[in-house]
C-alpha positions as CSV (number, residue, x, y, z in Angstrom):
1,M,-30.9,30.6,-13.7
2,G,-28.4,28.2,-12.0
3,V,-26.0,29.2,-9.4
4,L,-23.1,28.4,-11.8
5,S,-24.8,29.7,-14.9
6,G,-22.4,32.6,-15.5
7,L,-19.2,30.3,-15.2
8,E,-17.0,29.1,-18.1
9,P,-16.9,26.5,-19.7
10,Q,-20.8,27.0,-19.7
11,R,-21.8,23.5,-20.5
12,V,-19.3,21.9,-18.1
13,F,-20.7,23.9,-15.2
14,Y,-24.3,23.4,-16.4
15,Y,-23.8,19.6,-16.1
16,F,-21.8,20.0,-12.9
17,E,-24.8,21.9,-11.3
18,E,-27.3,19.4,-12.8
19,I,-25.7,16.2,-11.3
20,S,-25.1,18.2,-8.0
21,K,-28.9,18.1,-7.6
22,I,-28.9,14.2,-7.5
23,P,-27.8,12.6,-4.2
24,R,-24.9,10.3,-5.2
25,G,-23.1,9.1,-2.2
26,S,-21.4,5.7,-2.7
27,Y,-23.8,2.8,-2.9
28,H,-26.6,5.2,-3.9
29,E,-25.7,5.8,-7.5
30,K,-29.1,4.6,-9.3
31,A,-30.4,8.1,-9.7
32,I,-27.3,9.6,-11.3
33,S,-26.7,6.4,-13.4
34,D,-30.3,6.7,-14.7
35,Y,-29.7,10.4,-15.5
36,L,-26.7,9.4,-17.6
37,V,-28.7,6.6,-19.4
38,N,-31.5,9.3,-20.2
39,F,-28.9,11.8,-21.3
40,A,-27.6,9.1,-23.8
41,K,-31.0,8.3,-25.0
42,E,-31.8,12.0,-25.7
43,H,-28.5,12.5,-27.6
44,A,-28.8,9.2,-29.6
45,I,-25.7,7.9,-27.8
46,K,-25.4,4.0,-27.5
47,A,-25.2,3.2,-23.8
48,Y,-24.8,0.3,-21.4
49,Q,-26.0,0.1,-17.9
50,D,-25.1,-2.8,-15.8
51,A,-26.4,-4.3,-12.6
52,F,-23.9,-2.3,-10.4
53,Y,-25.3,1.0,-12.3
54,N,-22.0,1.4,-14.0
55,V,-22.4,3.2,-17.4
56,V,-20.5,3.0,-20.6
57,M,-21.5,5.4,-23.5
58,L,-20.0,4.9,-27.1
59,V,-20.0,8.3,-28.8
60,D,-19.5,8.3,-32.7
61,A,-16.4,10.2,-34.1
62,S,-16.9,13.6,-35.6
63,E,-16.5,14.1,-39.2
64,G,-13.1,13.2,-40.5
65,Y,-12.1,11.3,-37.3
66,E,-13.9,8.1,-38.2
67,E,-10.7,6.2,-38.8
68,E,-8.8,7.4,-35.7
69,E,-8.2,5.1,-32.7
70,P,-11.0,5.5,-30.0
71,V,-10.1,7.3,-26.8
72,I,-11.6,6.2,-23.6
73,L,-12.5,8.8,-21.0
74,Q,-13.1,7.6,-17.5
75,G,-14.3,8.9,-14.0
76,H,-16.8,7.8,-11.2
77,M,-20.1,9.2,-10.6
78,D,-20.1,8.5,-6.8
79,M,-18.9,11.0,-4.1
80,V,-17.9,11.1,-0.3
81,C,-20.8,12.6,1.5
82,E,-19.5,14.6,4.6
83,K,-21.2,17.5,6.3
84,T,-20.6,19.7,9.2
85,A,-21.8,18.8,12.7
86,D,-24.7,21.3,12.6
87,A,-25.6,21.0,8.8
88,D,-29.4,20.5,8.3
89,I,-29.1,18.5,5.1
90,D,-29.9,14.8,4.3
91,M,-27.2,13.8,1.8
92,E,-29.0,10.6,0.8
93,K,-32.1,12.7,-0.1
94,E,-31.2,16.1,-1.0
95,G,-28.8,17.6,-3.7
96,L,-25.9,19.8,-2.8
97,R,-26.3,23.6,-2.0
98,L,-23.7,24.9,-4.5
99,K,-22.0,28.3,-4.0
100,T,-19.4,30.2,-5.8
101,D,-17.1,33.2,-4.7
102,G,-15.9,33.8,-8.3
103,T,-12.8,31.9,-7.8
104,Y,-14.0,28.6,-6.4
105,V,-17.2,26.4,-6.4
106,Y,-18.1,24.8,-3.3
107,A,-21.0,23.5,-1.3
108,E,-22.7,24.8,1.7
109,D,-21.7,22.9,4.8
110,T,-20.9,19.6,2.8
111,T,-18.4,18.0,0.6
112,L,-18.7,19.2,-3.0
113,G,-18.3,16.1,-5.0
114,G,-15.8,17.7,-7.4
115,D,-14.1,14.4,-6.9
116,D,-15.3,13.2,-9.4
117,G,-18.2,15.1,-10.4
118,I,-16.2,17.2,-12.6
119,A,-15.3,14.2,-14.6
120,V,-18.8,13.4,-15.2
121,A,-19.6,17.1,-16.3
122,Y,-16.5,17.1,-18.6
123,M,-17.7,13.9,-20.4
124,L,-21.3,15.0,-20.9
125,A,-20.4,18.4,-22.4
126,I,-18.1,16.7,-24.8
127,A,-20.6,14.1,-25.7
128,E,-23.3,16.5,-26.3
129,S,-21.2,19.0,-28.5
130,D,-21.5,19.1,-32.2
131,T,-18.5,21.5,-32.7
132,I,-15.7,19.5,-30.7
133,A,-13.6,17.4,-33.0
134,H,-12.9,14.1,-31.7
135,P,-12.2,10.5,-32.5
136,P,-14.7,7.7,-31.4
137,L,-15.2,8.1,-27.6
138,E,-15.7,5.4,-25.1
139,L,-16.9,7.1,-21.9
140,I,-16.8,4.9,-18.6
141,Y,-18.8,6.2,-15.7
142,T,-18.2,3.9,-12.6
143,V,-20.0,3.6,-9.3
144,S,-18.5,3.0,-5.7
145,E,-15.2,4.2,-6.4
146,E,-14.9,5.8,-2.9
147,V,-15.8,2.5,-1.2
148,G,-13.3,0.1,-2.8
149,M,-13.5,0.7,-6.3
150,E,-16.4,-1.9,-6.6
151,G,-17.8,-0.6,-9.8
152,A,-14.6,-0.7,-11.6
153,N,-14.0,-4.2,-10.3
154,G,-17.2,-5.6,-11.6
155,I,-17.7,-3.7,-14.9
156,D,-17.7,-5.3,-18.2
157,L,-15.9,-3.7,-20.8
158,S,-16.0,-6.2,-23.5
159,M,-17.8,-3.8,-25.9
160,L,-14.6,-1.4,-26.0
161,K,-12.1,-1.2,-28.7
162,G,-10.0,1.6,-27.4
163,H,-6.5,1.1,-25.6
164,R,-5.7,4.7,-24.8
165,M,-7.3,6.3,-21.8
166,L,-7.5,9.6,-19.9
167,N,-8.6,9.0,-16.3
168,L,-10.2,12.2,-15.1
169,D,-10.0,11.6,-11.4
170,S,-6.9,13.8,-10.4
171,E,-7.0,17.0,-8.3
172,E,-3.9,18.9,-9.4
173,E,-3.7,20.7,-12.8
174,G,-0.3,20.3,-14.5
175,I,0.4,16.9,-12.7
176,F,-0.1,13.9,-14.8
177,L,-0.4,10.7,-12.8
178,T,1.1,7.4,-14.3
179,S,0.9,5.2,-11.2
180,C,-1.0,4.7,-8.0
181,A,-1.1,2.7,-4.7
182,G,-3.2,-0.3,-4.4
183,G,-5.7,-0.7,-1.5
184,I,-8.0,-2.6,0.7
185,S,-10.5,-2.1,3.5
186,T,-10.5,-4.1,6.7
187,L,-13.6,-4.4,8.7
188,S,-13.2,-5.4,12.3
189,K,-15.5,-6.6,15.1
190,L,-14.6,-6.8,18.6
191,P,-17.3,-8.4,20.8
192,V,-18.3,-6.6,23.9
193,E,-20.4,-7.3,27.1
194,R,-22.8,-4.8,28.7
195,E,-24.4,-4.4,32.1
196,E,-26.7,-1.9,33.6
197,S,-25.0,1.0,35.3
198,E,-26.0,2.7,38.4
199,V,-27.4,6.2,38.2
200,L,-24.6,8.5,37.0
201,D,-24.1,11.9,35.6
202,W,-23.7,11.4,31.8
203,Y,-21.5,13.5,29.6
204,E,-20.7,13.8,25.8
205,I,-17.1,13.9,25.2
206,A,-16.4,15.3,21.7
207,I,-13.3,16.0,19.3
208,G,-13.9,18.7,16.7
209,G,-12.2,21.4,14.8
210,L,-10.2,19.1,12.6
211,L,-9.2,19.5,9.0
212,G,-9.7,15.9,8.1
213,G,-9.0,15.2,4.4
214,H,-8.4,12.3,1.8
215,S,-6.7,9.4,3.2
216,G,-4.4,9.1,0.3
217,C,-3.7,12.6,-0.6
218,E,-3.6,14.0,2.8
219,I,-2.3,11.2,4.9
220,D,1.4,12.6,4.8
221,K,0.3,15.9,6.4
222,S,0.1,14.4,10.0
223,R,-3.4,15.6,10.5
224,A,-5.3,14.4,13.5
225,N,-7.6,11.6,13.3
226,A,-10.7,12.2,15.5
227,N,-11.2,8.4,16.3
228,K,-7.6,8.1,17.4
229,V,-7.6,11.2,19.3
230,L,-10.9,10.4,21.0
231,A,-9.5,7.0,22.1
232,R,-6.3,8.7,23.5
233,V,-8.5,11.2,25.5
234,L,-10.6,8.5,27.1
235,A,-7.5,6.6,27.9
236,E,-6.1,9.6,29.7
237,L,-9.2,10.2,31.5
238,Q,-9.4,6.7,32.9
239,K,-6.2,7.4,34.7
240,K,-7.8,9.8,36.8
241,I,-11.6,9.2,36.7
242,A,-13.6,6.1,37.1
243,F,-16.2,6.2,34.3
244,S,-18.6,4.0,32.3
245,L,-18.7,3.8,28.6
246,Y,-22.1,3.8,26.9
247,S,-21.1,4.8,23.3
248,I,-18.2,5.8,21.1
249,E,-18.4,6.7,17.3
250,G,-16.6,8.7,14.7
251,G,-16.1,9.0,10.9
252,K,-18.4,7.9,8.1
253,K,-15.9,6.9,5.2
254,D,-12.8,4.7,5.6
255,N,-11.0,6.8,3.0
256,A,-11.7,10.1,4.6
257,I,-9.6,11.1,7.8
258,P,-12.3,11.6,10.4
259,L,-13.3,15.3,11.2
260,C,-15.1,14.6,14.5
261,A,-15.8,11.8,17.0
262,K,-17.8,11.5,20.3
263,A,-18.4,9.3,23.2
264,C,-20.9,9.1,26.1
265,I,-19.5,8.4,29.5
266,G,-21.1,8.3,32.8
267,I,-19.2,9.5,36.1
268,L,-20.1,9.9,39.7
269,P,-21.5,13.4,40.5
270,K,-18.7,14.3,42.7
271,D,-16.1,13.8,39.8
272,G,-17.7,16.5,37.5
273,A,-15.2,19.2,38.5
274,L,-12.3,16.7,37.9
275,L,-13.7,16.0,34.4
276,S,-13.7,19.6,33.7
277,D,-10.1,20.0,34.7
278,E,-8.9,16.9,32.7
279,I,-10.6,18.0,29.7
280,D,-9.1,21.5,29.9
281,R,-5.6,19.9,30.3
282,I,-5.9,17.5,27.6
283,D,-7.3,20.0,25.3
284,A,-4.4,22.4,25.9
285,V,-2.0,19.5,25.3
286,L,-3.6,18.7,21.8
287,K,-3.8,22.2,20.8
288,E,0.0,22.5,21.2
289,E,0.7,19.1,19.7
290,Y,-1.4,19.8,16.4
291,A,-0.7,23.5,16.4
292,E,0.8,23.3,12.8
293,T,-1.8,20.7,11.2
294,D,-5.1,21.1,13.0
295,A,-5.0,24.4,14.8
296,G,-8.7,24.4,15.4
297,I,-8.6,21.0,17.2
298,K,-10.7,21.1,20.4
299,V,-12.0,18.7,23.0
300,T,-15.4,19.6,24.4
301,F,-17.8,18.1,27.0
302,R,-21.2,18.7,27.8
303,K,-23.6,17.3,30.6
304,M,-26.4,15.4,29.2
305,E,-29.9,15.9,30.5
306,S,-30.8,12.5,31.9
307,N,-29.0,11.0,34.7
308,S,-30.7,7.5,34.7
309,S,-29.0,4.1,34.3
310,K,-27.7,2.9,31.0
311,S,-26.5,-0.4,29.4
312,V,-22.8,0.2,29.7
313,L,-19.7,-1.9,28.8
314,K,-18.5,-4.0,31.5
315,E,-15.0,-3.0,32.6
316,Q,-13.2,-5.8,30.8
317,S,-14.8,-4.8,27.6
318,R,-14.1,-1.0,28.1
319,L,-10.5,-1.6,28.7
320,A,-10.1,-4.0,25.8
321,I,-11.6,-1.3,23.4
322,L,-9.4,1.4,24.6
323,N,-6.3,-0.7,24.6
324,L,-7.1,-1.8,20.9
325,L,-7.8,1.7,19.9
326,C,-4.7,3.2,21.2
327,N,-2.5,0.4,19.8
328,L,-3.9,0.2,16.3
329,P,-1.4,1.7,13.8
330,N,-2.7,4.8,12.0
331,G,-1.2,7.1,9.3
332,V,2.1,6.6,7.3
333,Q,3.7,3.3,7.8
334,G,6.4,3.8,5.2
335,M,7.8,5.9,2.5
336,S,8.8,4.9,-0.8
337,A,12.4,4.0,-1.2
338,S,12.6,4.8,-5.0
339,V,10.6,8.0,-5.3
340,E,11.4,10.8,-3.0
341,G,8.4,12.1,-1.0
342,L,6.0,9.5,-2.1
343,V,4.3,7.6,0.6
344,E,4.5,3.9,0.1
345,T,2.2,2.5,2.8
346,S,-0.3,3.8,5.1
347,L,-3.8,3.2,6.9
348,N,-6.6,5.3,8.2
349,L,-9.1,4.3,10.8
350,G,-12.2,6.0,9.0
351,I,-15.0,4.4,10.7
352,M,-15.6,3.7,14.4
353,E,-19.0,2.7,16.0
354,L,-19.8,1.1,19.2
355,R,-22.9,-1.2,18.6
356,N,-24.9,-3.2,21.0
357,D,-22.9,-6.2,21.1
358,H,-19.6,-5.3,19.3
359,L,-17.2,-2.5,18.4
360,F,-16.9,-2.0,14.6
361,L,-13.9,-0.5,13.0
362,Q,-13.1,0.1,9.3
363,H,-9.7,1.0,8.0
364,S,-8.5,2.0,4.5
365,I,-5.0,0.4,3.8
366,R,-2.9,1.5,0.8
367,S,0.5,0.6,-0.5
368,S,2.3,0.6,-3.8
369,V,3.8,-2.7,-2.7
370,T,1.6,-5.6,-2.5
371,A,3.5,-7.4,0.3
372,K,3.6,-4.3,2.4
373,K,-0.3,-3.9,2.2
374,R,-0.7,-7.4,3.4
375,E,1.7,-6.8,6.1
376,V,-0.4,-4.0,7.5
377,V,-3.6,-6.0,7.0
378,D,-2.0,-8.9,9.1
379,Q,-1.0,-6.2,11.7
380,V,-4.5,-5.1,12.1
381,R,-5.7,-8.6,12.2
382,Q,-3.3,-9.7,14.8
383,L,-4.1,-6.9,17.2
384,V,-7.9,-7.3,16.7
385,E,-7.7,-11.1,17.1
386,K,-5.5,-10.8,20.2
387,A,-8.2,-8.6,21.8
388,G,-10.7,-11.3,21.1
389,G,-12.1,-9.9,17.7
390,S,-12.3,-10.8,14.1
391,V,-11.3,-9.2,10.7
392,A,-12.9,-9.3,7.2
393,E,-11.5,-7.8,4.1
394,K,-13.2,-5.7,1.4
395,G,-12.4,-3.9,-1.9
396,D,-9.0,-5.3,-2.7
397,Y,-7.7,-3.5,-5.7
398,P,-4.2,-3.5,-7.3
399,A,-1.7,-0.8,-7.7
400,W,-1.5,0.8,-11.0
401,E,2.0,0.1,-12.3
402,Y,4.1,2.6,-14.4
403,K,4.2,1.7,-18.0
404,E,7.6,2.2,-19.7
405,Q,6.3,2.2,-23.1
406,S,3.5,4.7,-23.7
407,V,1.8,6.9,-26.6
408,V,-0.5,8.8,-24.3
409,R,2.2,10.1,-21.8
410,P,4.4,11.8,-24.3
411,K,1.4,13.2,-26.2
412,V,0.1,14.9,-23.2
413,I,3.5,16.4,-22.0
414,A,4.1,17.7,-25.4
415,L,0.6,19.4,-25.8
416,Y,1.0,20.9,-22.3
417,E,4.3,22.4,-23.0
418,E,2.9,23.7,-26.3
419,M,-0.3,25.2,-24.6
420,Y,1.3,26.5,-21.5
421,G,4.9,26.9,-22.1
422,K,6.1,24.7,-19.3
423,T,6.8,21.1,-18.6
424,P,4.1,19.3,-16.5
425,V,4.9,17.2,-13.5
426,V,4.6,13.3,-14.2
427,E,4.5,11.3,-11.1
428,G,2.8,8.5,-9.1
429,I,0.3,9.0,-6.3
430,H,-0.4,7.3,-3.1
431,A,-4.2,7.8,-3.4
432,G,-6.0,5.0,-5.3
433,L,-7.3,5.3,-8.9
434,E,-9.3,2.8,-10.9
435,C,-6.6,2.5,-13.7
436,G,-5.2,-0.7,-12.3
437,L,-8.4,-2.5,-12.2
438,L,-9.3,-1.2,-15.6
439,A,-5.9,-2.2,-17.1
440,A,-6.8,-5.7,-16.0
441,K,-9.7,-5.6,-18.2
442,I,-8.4,-3.9,-21.2
443,P,-5.3,-5.5,-22.6
444,D,-2.4,-3.1,-23.2
445,L,-4.2,-0.1,-21.6
446,D,-2.1,3.1,-22.0
447,C,-3.4,5.5,-19.5
448,V,-2.7,8.8,-17.8
449,S,-4.7,10.5,-15.1
450,M,-5.4,14.3,-15.0
451,G,-7.8,16.8,-13.5
452,P,-8.3,20.4,-12.5
453,D,-7.3,21.8,-9.0
454,I,-9.8,20.6,-6.3
455,L,-8.7,21.5,-3.0
456,D,-9.5,19.7,0.4
457,I,-11.4,16.8,-1.2
458,H,-13.5,14.6,1.1
459,T,-14.0,17.5,3.5
460,T,-16.5,20.2,4.0
461,A,-13.9,22.7,2.7
462,E,-13.7,21.0,-0.6
463,R,-13.7,23.6,-3.5
464,L,-13.3,23.5,-7.3
465,D,-10.9,26.0,-8.9
466,I,-13.0,27.6,-11.7
467,E,-10.2,28.8,-14.0
468,S,-8.3,25.6,-13.5
469,T,-11.6,23.8,-14.7
470,R,-11.6,26.0,-17.7
471,R,-7.9,25.4,-18.6
472,V,-8.2,21.5,-18.2
473,Y,-11.3,21.4,-20.4
474,E,-9.5,23.4,-23.1
475,F,-6.6,21.0,-22.8
476,L,-8.8,17.9,-22.9
477,V,-10.7,19.3,-26.1
478,E,-7.4,19.9,-27.7
479,F,-6.0,16.6,-27.0
480,L,-9.0,15.0,-28.6
481,K,-8.7,17.1,-31.7
482,R,-5.2,16.2,-32.4
483,K,-4.7,13.2,-34.7
484,D,-1.9,11.0,-34.4
């Protein structure tokens, strides 16, 4: 018996549990892709798997629906892999440890991958069914969505005939999305020089207790970014204490607001008490500042066992790094002038790692206005280059623009009103969706994005609402059943 075997819809949660057994972080999708191909073979469904490991399935229409226009269903198979600091799990090799409290499904100590595993589960449950009435279905399962939408960018969809699509990568039931921001990642390298330190007392300075979150959905909530906070803490410390910097790191994904970050510094033994006092002072300041957004924020330090010499940054490199980190912009950079409450432009410093000869930084930059997106990229580039570094770009994807004329949009609105007796919300979103890239490959694509309630995606608090999952599945099945 599976952990989710008692939940409804039974086959949806069966498949969600099955795919959760397969590690499927971005760039590690071969196993889940092969699982999908084997599923297609077992159910006599025509399938295509490309060199990226994207999968397309063509499901025949049920009886009486053969002449209906095909409907495209789409989601991505990769997930953001984050875990708590003390989690004893290797997410590249082990499946998720699913749990349920009767209201939500979640994973022990890790992200859940409801974004976008629930789309995969929905599509598999529909594809295997011999009782759900539906037109021809064209199912698109993409890879590497969470790292720049590389799968959607490279996929060949020339075998498709449909022009109407439901993207199943949204996280709020009753909200239908019709546009989204475009995005790009910047990869910055700042060269550093090292030297052997004298014998010092070594301390680990760590930032923890943050909420983190999706860098599109939660960027407007003013949550602390652990990388930026750590840089600020070190900049404050250097006003009072002379220290050597050996290492600094934080964050694993550029589209997740970093939960934690840490640095290793060396100080003279006489400064130990002063370090303790300063950490306490800074911690108190941050707790007050982030009381409403990250109440659990904490700055900790611990003395490390060894007091030997280390290869540390030369003073000029240390100053350059902290100056750059403190001055790089982060968070919301502008709000939409046309849609109240919608973030127009933002960036998130998601990855920070001091390597042997350079500091590596990776930002996720989003905007619904292409020129604004380029403006922020240029701002990052100018600051990094002024410090002596260089910037590369990766995963540039277009905004998904609102389509004035639509068949799908009024159909989902009318069906939602009929089934639930209320009008759904129709809006754009700051987070990125693959619809813009797919629209460039499918002429006249008519698309709406939808999904069940998933809370705190891209964090270890991620959880999937069970009843919402059921309702959205029932809606999806009814949508497919309705003929034009």
